[in-house]
C-alpha positions as CSV (number, residue, x, y, z in Angstrom):
1,X,9.9,-4.7,42.3
2,X,12.8,-1.9,42.0
3,X,16.6,-3.5,41.8
4,X,15.4,-6.6,40.8
5,X,16.9,-7.6,36.7
6,X,15.3,-7.6,33.4
7,X,15.8,-10.6,31.4
8,X,15.0,-8.7,28.3
9,X,14.4,-11.0,25.4
10,X,14.5,-10.4,21.3
11,X,10.9,-10.5,19.1
12,X,12.2,-11.3,16.0
13,X,11.4,-8.4,13.5
14,X,9.5,-10.3,11.2
15,X,7.6,-13.6,11.3
16,X,8.3,-16.3,9.4
17,X,5.9,-19.1,8.2
18,X,6.3,-22.6,7.0
19,X,3.7,-23.4,3.9
20,X,1.1,-25.3,5.6
21,X,0.9,-22.1,7.8
22,X,1.1,-19.4,5.7
23,X,-1.6,-22.1,3.9
24,X,-3.8,-21.9,6.5
25,X,-3.4,-17.1,7.0
26,X,-4.3,-17.4,3.1
27,X,-7.8,-19.6,2.9
28,X,-5.9,-22.3,0.0
29,X,-5.0,-25.2,-0.7
30,X,-1.0,-26.0,0.1
31,X,0.1,-26.6,-3.6
32,X,-1.7,-23.6,-4.2
33,X,0.8,-21.1,-2.6
34,X,3.0,-23.8,-3.4
35,X,2.9,-23.1,-7.0
36,X,2.0,-19.2,-6.1
37,X,5.9,-18.8,-5.0
38,X,7.2,-20.5,-7.9
39,X,5.3,-18.5,-10.2
40,X,6.5,-15.5,-7.9
41,X,3.8,-14.5,-7.3
42,X,4.1,-14.4,-3.1
43,X,7.6,-14.1,-2.4
44,X,9.3,-17.0,-0.5
45,X,12.5,-17.4,1.0
46,X,14.5,-20.9,1.1
47,X,16.1,-22.3,4.7
48,X,17.6,-24.7,6.3
49,X,16.0,-26.7,9.2
50,X,17.7,-27.8,12.2
51,X,18.9,-31.2,10.0
52,X,19.9,-29.3,7.6
53,X,16.9,-30.6,4.2
54,X,16.0,-27.0,2.6
55,X,12.1,-26.1,3.6
56,X,10.0,-22.7,2.2
57,X,9.3,-19.9,4.0
58,X,7.6,-16.9,4.3
59,X,7.6,-13.6,6.0
60,X,3.4,-12.2,6.7
61,X,4.6,-8.6,4.8
62,X,5.0,-11.2,1.8
63,X,1.2,-12.5,3.0
64,X,0.0,-9.4,3.5
65,X,1.8,-8.0,0.3
66,X,-0.6,-10.8,-1.5
67,X,-3.7,-10.4,-0.3
68,X,-3.6,-7.0,-0.9
69,X,-3.5,-8.3,-4.6
70,X,-6.2,-8.8,-4.9
71,X,-9.2,-7.5,-6.1
72,X,-11.0,-5.2,-3.9
73,X,-14.4,-7.9,-5.0
74,X,-12.2,-11.3,-4.0
75,X,-13.1,-11.0,-0.2
76,X,-16.7,-10.3,-0.8
77,X,-18.6,-12.7,0.9
78,X,-20.2,-15.4,-2.1
79,X,-18.2,-13.4,-4.4
80,X,-20.2,-10.3,-4.4
81,X,-19.2,-7.0,-6.2
82,X,-19.5,-3.6,-3.5
83,X,-22.6,-1.1,-4.1
84,X,-20.2,1.0,-6.4
85,X,-19.5,-2.1,-8.7
86,X,-22.5,-3.9,-8.6
87,X,-25.3,-2.8,-11.4
88,X,-28.9,-2.4,-10.1
89,X,-32.0,-5.0,-11.8
90,X,-34.6,-2.8,-12.3
91,X,-36.2,-5.6,-14.3
92,X,-36.7,-3.7,-17.8
93,X,-36.1,-6.3,-20.6
């Protein structure tokens, strides 16, 4: 295949998520993500779609920044804290 022309495609440097996709990524309801964006907790921007309607979009970096801002125990199963943060119960009254 030497000497054949190669078509190069441009890969966007930022992926954009619509509201529904951002909600799925964060495992939140769309209304929750909308409210977090309205409060400025998640950075969002408004763009026009092909029909000229406004739509809210989120970058992958903005969604990951929100995840990183959560408390470290937030993603533990059943809301359990990590071992360093747990208080042991020795049965003392």
